[in-house]
C-alpha positions as CSV (number, residue, x, y, z in Angstrom):
1,X,0.0,0.0,0.0
2,X,1.1,3.6,-0.7
3,X,-0.1,6.3,1.6
4,X,0.1,10.1,0.9
5,X,1.8,11.9,3.8
6,X,0.1,15.1,4.9
7,X,2.9,16.6,6.9
8,X,5.0,17.8,4.0
9,X,6.0,21.4,3.1
10,X,4.2,23.2,0.3
11,X,5.6,21.9,-3.0
12,X,6.7,18.5,-1.6
13,X,4.9,15.3,-2.3
14,X,5.2,12.8,0.6
15,X,4.5,9.1,0.1
16,X,5.0,6.1,2.4
17,X,5.1,2.5,1.3
18,X,3.5,0.2,3.8
19,X,3.5,-3.6,3.7
20,X,3.4,-4.8,0.0
21,X,3.4,-2.3,-2.8
22,X,1.3,-3.5,-5.7
23,X,0.5,-2.3,-9.2
24,X,-2.9,-0.9,-8.0
25,X,-1.0,1.4,-5.6
26,X,0.8,3.0,-8.5
27,X,-2.4,3.3,-10.6
28,X,-4.7,4.6,-7.8
29,X,-2.3,6.6,-5.6
30,X,1.2,7.3,-6.8
31,X,0.6,8.2,-10.5
32,X,-2.4,10.6,-9.7
33,X,-0.4,12.2,-6.9
34,X,2.7,12.7,-9.1
35,X,0.6,14.0,-12.0
36,X,-1.2,16.4,-9.7
37,X,2.1,17.7,-8.3
38,X,3.4,18.3,-11.8
39,X,0.2,20.1,-12.8
40,X,0.3,22.3,-9.7
41,X,4.1,23.0,-9.4
42,X,5.6,22.0,-12.7
43,X,8.2,19.8,-11.0
44,X,8.0,17.0,-8.4
45,X,9.9,17.2,-5.1
46,X,9.3,13.8,-3.6
47,X,9.9,12.2,-0.2
48,X,9.3,8.5,-0.4
49,X,9.4,6.7,2.9
50,X,10.0,2.9,3.0
51,X,9.4,2.4,6.7
52,X,9.7,-0.6,8.9
53,X,6.3,-1.8,7.8
54,X,7.4,-1.9,4.2
55,X,7.7,-5.5,3.0
56,X,8.3,-5.7,-0.8
57,X,7.4,-4.5,-4.3
58,X,5.3,-6.7,-6.4
59,X,6.8,-7.3,-9.9
60,X,4.1,-5.3,-11.6
61,X,4.7,-2.4,-9.2
62,X,8.4,-2.2,-10.2
63,X,7.3,-2.1,-13.8
64,X,4.9,0.7,-13.1
65,X,7.6,2.6,-11.2
66,X,9.9,2.4,-14.3
67,X,7.2,3.5,-16.6
68,X,6.3,6.5,-14.4
69,X,10.0,7.5,-14.2
70,X,10.4,7.2,-18.0
71,X,7.1,9.1,-18.7
72,X,7.9,12.0,-16.3
73,X,11.8,11.8,-16.0
74,X,12.3,15.5,-16.6
75,X,9.6,16.5,-14.0
76,X,11.4,15.1,-11.0
77,X,13.5,17.9,-9.4
78,X,14.5,16.1,-6.2
79,X,13.7,12.6,-4.9
80,X,14.5,11.7,-1.3
81,X,14.0,8.0,-0.4
82,X,13.9,7.5,3.3
83,X,14.6,3.9,4.5
84,X,17.0,1.8,6.5
85,X,17.1,-0.8,3.7
86,X,20.7,-1.2,2.7
87,X,20.1,-1.8,-1.0
88,X,18.5,1.7,-1.5
89,X,21.7,3.7,-1.3
90,X,23.4,2.1,-4.2
91,X,20.2,2.0,-6.2
92,X,19.7,5.7,-5.7
93,X,23.2,6.5,-6.9
94,X,22.4,4.6,-10.1
95,X,19.0,6.1,-10.4
96,X,20.4,9.6,-10.0
97,X,22.6,9.1,-13.0
98,X,19.5,8.3,-15.1
99,X,17.4,11.3,-14.0
100,X,18.0,15.0,-14.8
101,X,17.0,15.8,-11.2
102,X,18.6,14.8,-8.0
103,X,18.0,11.7,-6.0
104,X,19.4,10.7,-2.6
105,X,18.8,8.1,0.1
106,X,18.4,9.0,3.7
107,X,18.0,6.8,6.8
108,X,14.7,6.7,8.7
109,X,16.4,8.8,11.4
110,X,17.1,11.5,8.8
111,X,13.5,11.9,7.7
112,X,13.4,15.6,8.7
113,X,16.6,16.2,6.8
114,X,15.3,14.4,3.8
115,X,12.1,16.5,3.8
116,X,14.1,19.8,4.1
117,X,16.4,18.7,1.3
118,X,13.5,17.8,-1.0
119,X,11.9,21.2,-0.3
120,X,15.0,23.4,-0.5
121,X,17.9,21.4,-1.9
122,X,20.0,22.2,1.2
123,X,21.6,19.8,3.6
124,X,22.6,20.8,7.1
125,X,26.3,21.5,7.6
126,X,28.1,19.4,10.1
């Protein structure tokens, strides 16, 4: 299931994957939300949380993800994926090469930082 997060800054689309993500989640939630963000803001700044309740992507959901990315590749300004899954960091590095926008992985503990980065493009200085 994909849930829309309501606690995002203006201009940032927040989504959370819970349990299994299926093709219907893309068709009924993710695609309409992304297309609405494009219509309203021209670009998509996305925070995508894969929290501890996230289980897996169904094969058709992965295909829908690839189609969405290909169809709207130039519309994604910043994508922050928030998760403790280890495979996401390397996947985001590869993904960021394929997109004209920016894409980064953040840990669950860095959710606020990820949201701020998606909204402004700025990271805190250490």
